[in-house]
All heavy atoms as an XYZ file, in Angstrom:
820
protein
N     -57.957     37.919    -26.659
C     -58.447     37.465    -25.369
C     -57.523     38.028    -24.307
O     -56.305     37.945    -24.428
C     -58.464     35.934    -25.361
C     -58.950     35.308    -24.114
S     -58.968     33.502    -24.075
C     -60.014     33.083    -25.427
N     -58.098     38.577    -23.285
C     -57.282     39.152    -22.213
C     -56.617     38.041    -21.404
O     -57.079     36.894    -21.396
C     -58.157     40.014    -21.304
O     -59.034     39.197    -20.560
N     -55.530     38.350    -20.722
C     -54.833     37.324    -19.937
C     -55.711     36.692    -18.852
O     -55.598     35.497    -18.583
C     -53.655     38.073    -19.312
C     -53.416     39.223    -20.222
C     -54.754     39.597    -20.761
N     -56.583     37.472    -18.242
C     -57.432     36.894    -17.190
C     -58.460     35.926    -17.774
O     -58.735     34.881    -17.183
C     -58.153     37.998    -16.404
O     -58.874     38.823    -17.321
C     -57.174     38.860    -15.626
N     -59.007     36.261    -18.938
C     -59.956     35.351    -19.583
C     -59.234     34.103    -20.074
O     -59.762     32.985    -19.965
C     -60.703     36.071    -20.729
C     -61.557     35.098    -21.520
C     -61.541     37.189    -20.185
N     -58.021     34.252    -20.599
C     -57.241     33.093    -21.033
C     -56.921     32.186    -19.843
O     -57.012     30.950    -19.951
C     -55.961     33.552    -21.714
N     -56.553     32.782    -18.714
C     -56.279     31.992    -17.514
C     -57.532     31.279    -17.029
O     -57.487     30.100    -16.670
C     -55.722     32.903    -16.416
C     -55.388     32.183    -15.150
C     -54.291     31.351    -15.074
C     -56.175     32.338    -14.022
C     -53.980     30.678    -13.909
C     -55.888     31.670    -12.856
C     -54.781     30.837    -12.799
N     -58.661     31.974    -17.034
C     -59.928     31.380    -16.625
C     -60.285     30.205    -17.543
O     -60.746     29.163    -17.077
C     -61.023     32.437    -16.643
C     -62.324     31.927    -16.087
O     -62.413     30.814    -15.596
N     -63.352     32.738    -16.160
N     -60.078     30.368    -18.839
C     -60.372     29.290    -19.783
C     -59.461     28.096    -19.551
O     -59.918     26.947    -19.551
C     -60.218     29.810    -21.225
O     -61.073     30.938    -21.393
C     -60.576     28.750    -22.233
N     -58.173     28.343    -19.336
C     -57.231     27.247    -19.075
C     -57.593     26.506    -17.793
O     -57.570     25.270    -17.753
C     -55.813     27.791    -18.995
N     -57.945     27.224    -16.764
C     -58.335     26.588    -15.502
C     -59.624     25.801    -15.665
O     -59.781     24.704    -15.122
C     -58.473     27.643    -14.385
C     -57.112     28.246    -14.063
C     -59.105     27.064    -13.145
C     -56.086     27.256    -13.556
N     -60.560     26.316    -16.455
C     -61.825     25.599    -16.629
C     -61.610     24.281    -17.365
O     -62.267     23.285    -17.067
C     -62.842     26.464    -17.355
O     -62.540     26.578    -18.724
N     -60.691     24.253    -18.337
C     -60.398     22.989    -19.005
C     -59.630     22.045    -18.083
O     -59.843     20.835    -18.105
C     -59.594     23.224    -20.282
C     -60.415     23.757    -21.422
C     -60.021     24.877    -22.107
C     -61.580     23.122    -21.812
C     -60.767     25.372    -23.157
C     -62.344     23.604    -22.858
C     -61.928     24.736    -23.531
N     -58.746     22.595    -17.263
C     -57.975     21.766    -16.339
C     -58.866     21.112    -15.296
O     -58.676     19.949    -14.936
C     -56.894     22.619    -15.642
O     -56.078     23.224    -16.642
C     -56.036     21.772    -14.736
N     -59.860     21.835    -14.828
C     -60.750     21.295    -13.803
C     -61.943     20.551    -14.387
O     -62.814     20.111    -13.651
C     -61.274     22.424    -12.905
O     -61.960     23.383    -13.719
C     -60.147     23.088    -12.139
N     -61.984     20.432    -15.719
C     -63.015     19.678    -16.431
C     -64.401     20.296    -16.262
O     -65.405     19.604    -16.227
C     -63.026     18.215    -15.983
C     -63.698     17.322    -16.995
O     -63.964     17.721    -18.116
N     -63.984     16.102    -16.607
N     -64.458     21.621    -16.141
C     -65.742     22.292    -16.066
C     -66.147     22.902    -17.393
O     -67.329     23.125    -17.630
C     -65.720     23.403    -14.997
O     -64.655     24.304    -15.298
C     -65.555     22.822    -13.615
N     -65.165     23.208    -18.262
C     -65.401     23.784    -19.594
C     -66.281     25.017    -19.535
O     -67.150     25.224    -20.360
C     -66.018     22.747    -20.539
C     -65.077     21.607    -20.800
O     -63.883     21.726    -20.615
N     -65.619     20.496    -21.220
N     -66.045     25.866    -18.566
C     -66.813     27.089    -18.406
C     -66.153     28.174    -19.230
O     -64.998     28.538    -19.005
C     -66.862     27.464    -16.940
C     -67.674     28.673    -16.655
C     -68.964     28.895    -17.026
C     -67.255     29.827    -15.936
N     -69.374     30.122    -16.571
C     -68.351     30.715    -15.904
C     -66.072     30.185    -15.320
C     -68.288     31.937    -15.281
C     -66.012     31.405    -14.700
C     -67.111     32.268    -14.678
N     -66.875     28.724    -20.189
C     -66.316     29.743    -21.066
C     -67.029     31.053    -20.806
O     -68.256     31.133    -20.879
C     -66.472     29.325    -22.525
C     -65.724     28.050    -22.830
C     -65.955     27.570    -24.254
O     -66.681     28.176    -25.009
N     -65.322     26.482    -24.586
N     -66.260     32.095    -20.531
C     -66.825     33.400    -20.218
C     -66.647     34.376    -21.384
O     -66.603     35.570    -21.186
C     -66.190     33.986    -18.940
C     -66.525     33.146    -17.736
C     -64.694     34.130    -19.106
N     -66.537     33.859    -22.578
C     -66.317     34.687    -23.751
C     -67.106     34.093    -24.916
O     -67.568     32.970    -24.849
C     -64.836     34.738    -24.117
C     -64.265     33.379    -24.409
C     -64.237     32.895    -25.709
C     -63.787     32.566    -23.405
C     -63.749     31.628    -25.990
C     -63.287     31.318    -23.674
C     -63.274     30.855    -24.963
O     -62.790     29.615    -25.242
N     -67.251     34.859    -25.960
C     -67.885     34.376    -27.182
C     -66.756     33.966    -28.117
O     -65.988     34.820    -28.566
C     -68.763     35.472    -27.821
C     -69.377     34.984    -29.111
C     -69.821     35.925    -26.853
N     -66.596     32.665    -28.395
C     -65.441     32.220    -29.184
C     -65.345     32.875    -30.558
O     -64.246     33.111    -31.050
C     -65.652     30.715    -29.311
C     -66.519     30.347    -28.179
C     -67.384     31.534    -27.933
N     -66.478     33.186    -31.185
C     -66.435     33.755    -32.522
C     -65.825     35.144    -32.547
O     -65.318     35.590    -33.563
C     -67.836     33.793    -33.140
C     -68.392     32.436    -33.498
C     -68.968     31.695    -32.303
O     -69.138     32.312    -31.232
O     -69.216     30.494    -32.432
N     -65.888     35.858    -31.442
C     -65.342     37.212    -31.405
C     -64.039     37.294    -30.624
O     -63.277     38.242    -30.808
C     -66.350     38.184    -30.776
O     -66.657     37.746    -29.448
C     -67.617     38.256    -31.601
N     -63.755     36.344    -29.746
C     -62.581     36.436    -28.886
C     -61.355     35.752    -29.479
O     -60.231     36.205    -29.255
C     -62.879     35.838    -27.517
N     -61.544     34.665    -30.223
C     -60.412     33.930    -30.790
C     -60.689     33.647    -32.262
O     -61.822     33.687    -32.717
C     -60.151     32.605    -30.033
C     -59.694     32.859    -28.620
C     -61.378     31.730    -30.013
N     -59.625     33.324    -32.975
C     -59.772     33.051    -34.408
C     -60.373     31.661    -34.621
O     -60.406     30.826    -33.720
C     -58.413     33.146    -35.099
O     -57.583     32.080    -34.683
N     -60.820     31.434    -35.843
C     -61.363     30.117    -36.170
C     -60.298     29.039    -36.053
O     -60.574     27.920    -35.628
C     -61.964     30.112    -37.573
C     -63.234     30.903    -37.692
C     -63.425     31.789    -38.736
C     -64.246     30.770    -36.758
C     -64.591     32.520    -38.843
C     -65.410     31.490    -36.844
C     -65.582     32.364    -37.893
O     -66.731     33.085    -37.993
N     -59.073     29.361    -36.432
C     -57.979     28.395    -36.315
C     -57.727     28.039    -34.851
O     -57.539     26.867    -34.517
C     -56.710     28.952    -36.961
C     -55.509     28.019    -36.982
C     -55.805     26.804    -37.862
C     -54.276     28.743    -37.467
N     -57.752     29.027    -33.978
C     -57.569     28.763    -32.547
C     -58.705     27.915    -31.991
O     -58.486     27.051    -31.141
C     -57.507     30.075    -31.764
O     -56.406     30.827    -32.158
N     -59.917     28.159    -32.463
C     -61.043     27.340    -32.020
C     -60.867     25.895    -32.442
O     -61.126     24.974    -31.666
C     -62.347     27.873    -32.600
C     -62.817     29.169    -31.998
C     -64.110     29.603    -32.625
O     -65.068     28.850    -32.635
N     -64.135     30.808    -33.160
N     -60.428     25.692    -33.695
C     -60.305     24.321    -34.206
C     -59.127     23.585    -33.595
O     -59.240     22.399    -33.265
C     -60.159     24.343    -35.731
C     -61.426     24.732    -36.441
S     -61.346     24.518    -38.214
C     -59.973     25.526    -38.689
N     -57.979     24.246    -33.443
C     -56.777     23.549    -32.982
C     -56.640     23.517    -31.463
O     -56.234     22.499    -30.907
C     -55.535     24.198    -33.596
C     -55.404     24.101    -35.103
C     -54.137     24.791    -35.559
C     -55.421     22.658    -35.555
N     -56.950     24.604    -30.807
C     -56.691     24.668    -29.369
C     -57.921     24.331    -28.538
O     -57.880     23.422    -27.707
C     -56.179     26.058    -29.006
N     -59.012     25.041    -28.745
C     -60.175     24.851    -27.871
C     -60.865     23.514    -28.106
O     -61.299     22.861    -27.152
C     -61.155     26.005    -28.053
C     -60.618     27.387    -27.668
C     -61.649     28.456    -27.940
C     -60.175     27.410    -26.231
N     -60.966     23.078    -29.357
C     -61.582     21.776    -29.628
C     -60.739     20.652    -29.038
O     -61.265     19.689    -28.481
C     -61.773     21.576    -31.118
N     -59.418     20.766    -29.136
C     -58.528     19.749    -28.551
C     -58.710     19.694    -27.039
O     -58.790     18.614    -26.453
C     -57.078     20.061    -28.894
C     -56.118     19.067    -28.304
C     -54.686     19.593    -28.340
N     -53.829     18.776    -27.546
C     -53.657     18.894    -26.238
N     -54.328     19.794    -25.572
N     -52.845     18.111    -25.588
N     -58.773     20.856    -26.412
C     -58.930     20.874    -24.964
C     -60.279     20.307    -24.531
O     -60.381     19.674    -23.491
C     -58.745     22.292    -24.424
C     -57.331     22.801    -24.552
C     -56.318     21.906    -23.875
O     -56.588     21.384    -22.774
O     -55.248     21.710    -24.459
N     -61.319     20.535    -25.312
C     -62.617     19.935    -25.001
C     -62.534     18.418    -25.048
O     -63.099     17.727    -24.197
C     -63.687     20.438    -25.977
C     -64.273     21.754    -25.563
O     -64.501     21.990    -24.383
N     -64.514     22.622    -26.522
N     -61.849     17.881    -26.054
C     -61.701     16.432    -26.158
C     -60.851     15.873    -25.020
O     -61.222     14.877    -24.394
C     -61.055     16.054    -27.495
C     -62.031     15.721    -28.557
C     -62.712     16.711    -29.227
C     -62.281     14.406    -28.883
C     -63.615     16.403    -30.206
C     -63.189     14.090    -29.857
C     -63.859     15.086    -30.521
N     -59.716     16.498    -24.759
C     -58.820     15.990    -23.719
C     -59.488     16.083    -22.352
O     -59.373     15.170    -21.534
C     -57.473     16.736    -23.756
C     -56.610     16.392    -22.565
C     -56.732     16.424    -25.043
N     -60.201     17.162    -22.107
C     -60.892     17.316    -20.826
C     -61.925     16.215    -20.628
O     -62.035     15.632    -19.538
C     -61.554     18.689    -20.768
O     -62.274     18.852    -19.582
N     -62.683     15.909    -21.675
C     -63.675     14.834    -21.570
C     -63.005     13.475    -21.394
O     -63.471     12.640    -20.614
C     -64.556     14.828    -22.809
N     -61.907     13.251    -22.095
C     -61.192     11.974    -21.971
C     -60.618     11.801    -20.569
O     -60.663     10.702    -19.999
C     -60.086     11.886    -23.012
N     -60.095     12.864    -19.990
C     -59.566     12.792    -18.625
C     -60.692     12.517    -17.637
O     -60.528     11.720    -16.702
C     -58.807     14.090    -18.279
C     -58.518     14.188    -16.795
C     -57.511     14.166    -19.064
N     -61.834     13.143    -17.830
C     -62.977     12.876    -16.957
C     -63.437     11.432    -17.043
O     -63.767     10.815    -16.034
N     -63.467     10.878    -18.272
C     -63.860      9.474    -18.427
C     -62.844      8.539    -17.787
O     -63.215      7.536    -17.164
C     -64.020      9.155    -19.919
C     -65.208      9.838    -20.552
S     -65.264      9.693    -22.335
C     -65.507      7.945    -22.538
N     -61.552      8.855    -17.919
C     -60.522      8.024    -17.307
C     -60.584      8.091    -15.779
O     -60.408      7.078    -15.101
C     -59.142      8.453    -17.799
N     -60.854      9.271    -15.245
C     -60.989      9.398    -13.792
C     -62.211      8.629    -13.293
O     -62.156      7.992    -12.234
C     -61.088     10.871    -13.406
N     -63.292      8.665    -14.054
C     -64.482      7.902    -13.671
C     -64.209      6.403    -13.710
O     -64.644      5.659    -12.826
C     -65.650      8.251    -14.585
N     -63.456      5.959    -14.732
C     -63.111      4.533    -14.817
C     -62.240      4.123    -13.636
O     -62.444      3.052    -13.044
C     -62.401      4.249    -16.131
N     -61.268      4.959    -13.265
C     -60.420      4.644    -12.115
C     -61.230      4.640    -10.825
O     -61.014      3.791     -9.944
C     -59.280      5.651    -12.018
N     -62.171      5.550    -10.689
C     -63.021      5.592     -9.497
C     -63.870      4.330     -9.389
O     -63.974      3.725     -8.319
C     -63.909      6.840     -9.553
C     -64.815      6.983     -8.372
C     -64.312      7.361     -7.137
C     -66.169      6.732     -8.495
C     -65.147      7.487     -6.049
C     -67.013      6.863     -7.417
C     -66.503      7.243     -6.174
N     -64.452      3.913    -10.506
C     -65.277      2.692    -10.499
C     -64.425      1.471    -10.199
O     -64.835      0.588     -9.444
C     -66.020      2.556    -11.836
C     -67.076      3.651    -11.936
C     -66.650      1.183    -11.992
C     -67.702      3.785    -13.303
N     -63.219      1.407    -10.779
C     -62.320      0.291    -10.460
C     -61.956      0.281     -8.982
O     -61.834     -0.778     -8.375
C     -61.037      0.389    -11.292
C     -61.193     -0.108    -12.671
C     -59.815     -0.252    -13.309
N     -59.944     -0.089    -14.720
C     -59.384      0.859    -15.441
N     -58.594      1.744    -14.876
N     -59.572      0.926    -16.719
N     -61.768      1.464     -8.419
C     -61.442      1.546     -6.998
C     -62.568      1.039     -6.118
O     -62.327      0.457     -5.063
N     -63.803      1.256     -6.542
C     -64.938      0.768     -5.769
C     -65.146     -0.736     -5.929
O     -65.608     -1.400     -5.001
C     -66.215      1.495     -6.192
C     -66.300      2.987     -5.851
C     -67.579      3.578     -6.417
C     -66.242      3.188     -4.349
N     -64.832     -1.262     -7.100
C     -65.123     -2.670     -7.360
C     -63.976     -3.620     -7.053
O     -64.217     -4.789     -6.788
C     -65.540     -2.863     -8.825
O     -64.484     -2.428     -9.682
C     -66.803     -2.090     -9.129
N     -62.752     -3.161     -7.074
C     -61.597     -4.043     -6.837
C     -61.153     -3.953     -5.382
O     -60.304     -3.151     -5.019
C     -60.442     -3.666     -7.765
C     -60.736     -3.939     -9.207
C     -59.518     -3.670    -10.037
N     -59.817     -3.897    -11.446
C     -58.965     -3.687    -12.414
N     -57.756     -3.247    -12.141
N     -59.304     -3.912    -13.666
N     -61.724     -4.802     -4.584
C     -61.376     -4.785     -3.158
C     -60.091     -5.551     -2.872
O     -59.346     -5.190     -1.968
C     -62.513     -5.389     -2.326
C     -63.787     -4.621     -2.453
N     -63.950     -3.366     -1.916
C     -64.951     -4.905     -3.079
C     -65.159     -2.928     -2.191
N     -65.799     -3.843     -2.902
N     -59.813     -6.609     -3.633
C     -58.656     -7.443     -3.336
C     -57.390     -6.997     -4.049
O     -56.309     -7.449     -3.710
C     -58.965     -8.897     -3.721
O     -59.236     -8.974     -5.113
N     -57.486     -6.107     -5.005
C     -56.315     -5.663     -5.763
C     -55.919     -4.267     -5.329
O     -56.747     -3.431     -4.981
C     -56.634     -5.665     -7.266
O     -55.535     -5.163     -7.986
N     -54.615     -4.011     -5.368
C     -54.130     -2.670     -5.013
C     -53.859     -1.821     -6.247
O     -53.433     -0.686     -6.126
C     -52.847     -2.794     -4.186
O     -51.841     -3.409     -4.974
N     -54.099     -2.365     -7.442
C     -53.828     -1.642     -8.678
C     -55.139     -1.165     -9.308
O     -56.120     -1.894     -9.367
C     -53.085     -2.533     -9.662
C     -51.719     -2.946     -9.157
C     -51.005     -3.789    -10.162
C     -49.664     -4.212     -9.604
N     -48.930     -5.034    -10.529
N     -55.137      0.084     -9.775
C     -56.319      0.646    -10.414
C     -56.187      0.704    -11.929
O     -57.128      1.081    -12.597
C     -56.580      2.060     -9.891
C     -56.980      2.176     -8.441
C     -57.161      3.626     -8.057
C     -58.251      1.401     -8.184
N     -55.042      0.367    -12.471
C     -54.840      0.432    -13.911
C     -54.015      1.649    -14.288
O     -53.610      2.452    -13.453
N     -53.772      1.797    -15.577
C     -52.959      2.880    -16.088
C     -53.861      4.011    -16.560
O     -54.684      3.838    -17.453
C     -52.093      2.362    -17.238
C     -51.049      3.359    -17.671
O     -51.199      4.555    -17.468
N     -49.991      2.856    -18.261
N     -53.678      5.184    -15.984
C     -54.499      6.339    -16.311
C     -54.331      6.752    -17.770
O     -55.301      7.079    -18.446
C     -54.133      7.494    -15.380
C     -54.877      8.762    -15.660
C     -56.192      8.893    -15.265
C     -54.265      9.812    -16.318
C     -56.888     10.059    -15.507
C     -54.949     10.980    -16.577
C     -56.264     11.102    -16.166
N     -53.111      6.740    -18.274
C     -52.856      7.183    -19.650
C     -53.454      6.223    -20.665
O     -53.891      6.638    -21.741
C     -51.367      7.381    -19.877
C     -50.846      8.482    -19.016
C     -50.025      8.355    -17.936
C     -51.173      9.867    -19.104
N     -49.802      9.583    -17.367
C     -50.507     10.533    -18.071
C     -51.984     10.611    -19.959
C     -50.596     11.897    -17.868
C     -52.070     11.981    -19.765
C     -51.382     12.602    -18.732
N     -53.490      4.946    -20.346
C     -54.154      3.983    -21.223
C     -55.651      4.274    -21.268
O     -56.263      4.245    -22.334
C     -53.867      2.540    -20.749
C     -54.725      1.535    -21.483
C     -52.402      2.209    -20.931
N     -56.228      4.583    -20.124
C     -57.656      4.917    -20.079
C     -57.962      6.194    -20.856
O     -58.962      6.266    -21.563
C     -58.123      5.065    -18.635
C     -58.136      3.751    -17.887
O     -58.175      2.695    -18.557
O     -58.115      3.772    -16.648
N     -57.099      7.205    -20.746
C     -57.298      8.451    -21.497
C     -57.231      8.178    -22.992
O     -58.076      8.635    -23.762
C     -56.263      9.520    -21.077
C     -56.281     10.699    -22.038
C     -56.511      9.994    -19.673
N     -56.231      7.399    -23.410
C     -56.070      7.094    -24.835
C     -57.247      6.280    -25.354
O     -57.771      6.556    -26.441
C     -54.755      6.325    -25.063
O     -53.677      7.110    -24.544
C     -54.526      6.068    -26.538
N     -57.679      5.309    -24.597
C     -58.811      4.487    -25.032
C     -60.096      5.297    -25.116
O     -60.867      5.153    -26.066
C     -59.005      3.307    -24.082
C     -57.967      2.242    -24.256
C     -58.198      1.111    -23.296
N     -57.172      0.095    -23.459
C     -56.874     -0.801    -22.558
N     -57.527     -0.827    -21.392
N     -55.935     -1.689    -22.774
N     -60.357      6.147    -24.124
C     -61.583      6.944    -24.177
C     -61.525      7.948    -25.321
O     -62.535      8.235    -25.955
C     -61.827      7.645    -22.846
O     -60.785      8.550    -22.553
N     -60.341      8.461    -25.613
C     -60.179      9.413    -26.715
C     -60.360      8.724    -28.064
O     -61.127      9.183    -28.908
C     -58.781     10.039    -26.630
C     -58.573     11.184    -27.568
C     -58.864     12.473    -27.179
C     -58.075     10.977    -28.832
C     -58.671     13.535    -28.040
C     -57.887     12.028    -29.706
C     -58.179     13.314    -29.306
N     -59.659      7.595    -28.258
C     -59.659      6.943    -29.570
C     -60.876      6.074    -29.828
O     -61.344      5.987    -30.967
C     -58.397      6.085    -29.725
C     -57.083      6.836    -29.839
C     -55.922      5.854    -29.914
C     -57.090      7.758    -31.037
N     -61.393      5.421    -28.797
C     -62.454      4.433    -29.019
C     -63.858      4.952    -28.723
O     -64.824      4.341    -29.136
C     -62.194      3.184    -28.183
C     -60.890      2.503    -28.518
C     -60.111      1.943    -27.517
C     -60.431      2.416    -29.816
C     -58.919      1.312    -27.812
C     -59.243      1.800    -30.118
C     -58.489      1.249    -29.115
O     -57.312      0.634    -29.407
N     -63.964      6.073    -27.989
C     -65.292      6.593    -27.663
C     -65.499      7.980    -28.287
O     -66.408      8.175    -29.084
C     -65.508      6.655    -26.128
C     -66.850      7.254    -25.799
C     -65.365      5.275    -25.520
N     -64.656      8.936    -27.912
C     -64.896     10.322    -28.307
C     -64.655     10.587    -29.787
O     -65.457     11.262    -30.439
C     -64.020     11.251    -27.468
C     -64.333     11.256    -25.980
C     -63.329     12.101    -25.228
C     -65.733     11.754    -25.745
N     -63.564     10.077    -30.329
C     -63.257     10.331    -31.737
C     -64.277      9.701    -32.681
O     -64.759     10.388    -33.596
C     -61.838      9.870    -32.054
C     -61.209     10.420    -33.317
C     -61.191     11.930    -33.288
C     -59.809      9.879    -33.470
N     -64.673      8.425    -32.503
C     -65.729      7.888    -33.368
C     -67.052      8.634    -33.228
O     -67.735      8.866    -34.228
C     -65.867      6.427    -32.917
C     -64.570      6.093    -32.301
C     -64.082      7.360    -31.677
N     -67.422      9.019    -31.996
C     -68.652      9.788    -31.823
C     -68.581     11.134    -32.540
O     -69.551     11.563    -33.169
C     -68.924     10.020    -30.340
C     -69.628      8.908    -29.600
C     -69.681      9.218    -28.115
C     -71.009      8.690    -30.141
N     -67.436     11.788    -32.461
C     -67.284     13.081    -33.124
C     -67.370     12.935    -34.638
O     -67.973     13.773    -35.311
C     -65.949     13.718    -32.739
N     -66.795     11.879    -35.171
C     -66.857     11.665    -36.622
C     -68.287     11.375    -37.048
O     -68.790     11.962    -38.010
C     -65.896     10.538    -37.034
C     -64.454     11.009    -36.859
C     -66.148     10.111    -38.475
C     -63.426      9.919    -37.029
N     -68.954     10.495    -36.335
C     -70.334     10.132    -36.700
C     -71.265     11.333    -36.560
O     -72.050     11.638    -37.456
C     -70.816      8.950    -35.844
C     -70.053      7.686    -36.227
C     -72.313      8.734    -35.997
C     -70.247      6.531    -35.268
N     -71.166     12.035    -35.443
C     -72.032     13.190    -35.224
C     -71.655     14.336    -36.165
O     -72.514     15.083    -36.622
C     -71.992     13.618    -33.747
C     -72.620     12.522    -32.885
C     -72.713     14.939    -33.527
C     -72.441     12.712    -31.404
N     -70.374     14.472    -36.492
C     -69.937     15.520    -37.407
C     -70.335     15.266    -38.849
O     -70.489     16.206    -39.636
N     -70.513     14.009    -39.222
C     -70.933     13.709    -40.588
C     -72.406     14.026    -40.823
O     -72.812     14.256    -41.965
C     -70.657     12.242    -40.917
C     -69.196     11.896    -41.170
C     -69.042     10.402    -41.394
C     -68.647     12.677    -42.336
N     -73.193     14.056    -39.778
C     -74.611     14.369    -39.951
C     -74.842     15.772    -40.518
O     -75.576     15.913    -41.496
C     -75.385     14.176    -38.648
C     -76.826     14.554    -38.770
C     -77.704     13.748    -39.492
C     -77.307     15.718    -38.203
C     -79.031     14.098    -39.637
C     -78.628     16.077    -38.338
C     -79.497     15.261    -39.060
N     -74.231     16.831    -39.951
C     -74.426     18.146    -40.576
C     -73.892     18.204    -42.010
O     -74.461     18.888    -42.854
C     -73.664     19.114    -39.671
C     -73.557     18.421    -38.375
C     -73.508     16.965    -38.682
N     -72.817     17.485    -42.272
C     -72.292     17.451    -43.646
C     -73.305     16.822    -44.595
O     -73.469     17.276    -45.723
C     -70.983     16.668    -43.702
S     -69.644     17.464    -42.836
N     -73.990     15.790    -44.143
C     -74.977     15.143    -44.997
C     -76.198     16.027    -45.236
O     -76.923     15.843    -46.202
C     -75.416     13.809    -44.395
O     -76.216     14.023    -43.243
N     -76.410     17.012    -44.352
C     -77.547     17.912    -44.478
C     -77.203     19.190    -45.241
O     -78.046     20.058    -45.402
C     -78.091     18.270    -43.102
C     -78.552     17.083    -42.305
C     -79.657     16.315    -43.002
O     -80.646     16.894    -43.417
N     -79.467     15.020    -43.159
N     -75.943     19.319    -45.677
C     -75.546     20.469    -46.481
C     -74.984     21.644    -45.712
O     -74.843     22.729    -46.267
N     -74.646     21.463    -44.455
C     -74.061     22.549    -43.683
C     -72.618     22.746    -44.137
O     -71.857     21.796    -44.265
C     -74.118     22.234    -42.173
C     -73.412     23.307    -41.368
C     -75.547     22.080    -41.725
N     -72.253     23.993    -44.372
C     -70.924     24.309    -44.883
C     -70.104     24.956    -43.771
O     -70.599     25.810    -43.046
C     -71.023     25.275    -46.075
C     -69.655     25.650    -46.583
C     -71.859     24.661    -47.173
N     -68.840     24.548    -43.662
C     -67.929     25.228    -42.748
C     -66.896     25.952    -43.591
O     -66.270     25.366    -44.470
C     -67.226     24.248    -41.820
C     -66.221     24.946    -40.913
C     -65.497     23.994    -39.992
O     -65.729     22.799    -40.007
N     -64.601     24.530    -39.199
N     -66.741     27.226    -43.329
C     -65.702     27.982    -44.012
C     -64.930     28.791    -42.988
O     -65.306     28.867    -41.827
C     -66.292     28.873    -45.107
C     -67.262     29.886    -44.565
O     -67.174     30.301    -43.424
N     -68.194     30.285    -45.400
N     -63.862     29.399    -43.419
C     -63.034     30.199    -42.522
C     -63.126     31.675    -42.874
O     -62.239     32.437    -42.539
C     -61.580     29.716    -42.602
C     -61.379     28.241    -42.238
C     -59.942     27.841    -42.448
C     -61.812     27.964    -40.827
N     -64.195     32.078    -43.522
C     -64.344     33.452    -44.005
C     -65.042     34.380    -43.024
O     -65.260     35.526    -43.338
C     -65.131     33.466    -45.314
C     -64.393     32.742    -46.402
O     -63.173     32.705    -46.423
N     -65.137     32.152    -47.315
N     -65.412     33.919    -41.883
C     -66.174     34.754    -40.966
C     -67.653     34.470    -41.086
O     -68.071     33.578    -41.830
N     -68.460     35.223    -40.384
C     -69.916     34.976    -40.439
C     -70.463     35.136    -41.855
O     -70.141     36.095    -42.546
C     -70.487     36.035    -39.500
C     -69.363     36.455    -38.636
C     -68.128     36.280    -39.440
N     -71.281     34.201    -42.250
C     -71.920     34.240    -43.558
C     -73.380     34.628    -43.371
O     -74.090     33.994    -42.601
C     -71.833     32.863    -44.251
O     -70.454     32.503    -44.348
C     -72.449     32.910    -45.618
N     -73.803     35.676    -44.042
C     -75.189     36.107    -43.944
C     -75.983     35.461    -45.065
O     -75.573     35.497    -46.222
C     -75.284     37.615    -44.033
C     -74.611     38.286    -42.873
C     -74.776     39.778    -42.950
N     -73.954     40.415    -41.953
C     -74.385     40.851    -40.780
N     -75.659     40.698    -40.478
N     -73.596     41.410    -39.945
N     -77.097     34.862    -44.709
C     -77.929     34.200    -45.721
C     -79.284     34.871    -45.800
O     -79.797     35.392    -44.844
C     -78.103     32.736    -45.369
C-alpha cells in the first residue's frame, strides 16, 4: 500500500467514515486485514456509538454538567454490542459451510 493510500485509510478510520480507496485482497495481506483493518472498523464504530451516546446525554441532561465517561461508553459499545453481534453474525456463515483460509483466492 502506498503511503498516500495508507494515510487516507488512517484518516478515514479516524473520522469514522471508513472510506477505502483500495481493494483489501490485493493491497494488504490477510493477516493485516484481520489484525489491523478489522480492529479499526470495530474501534471506529465503537467511538461513533460513544459519541452518539454523549450527544444524546447532552440533549437530555439539562440540569447536570456531566456527560459521562467516554472510555466507558467505548468499552461498553465494543464489548456489549459490537462483539456479540460479530460473533452471532460470524457464526452464521460457519453454520452454512463457508471456509476461511489464508491461502489466497480459492477457485471453485
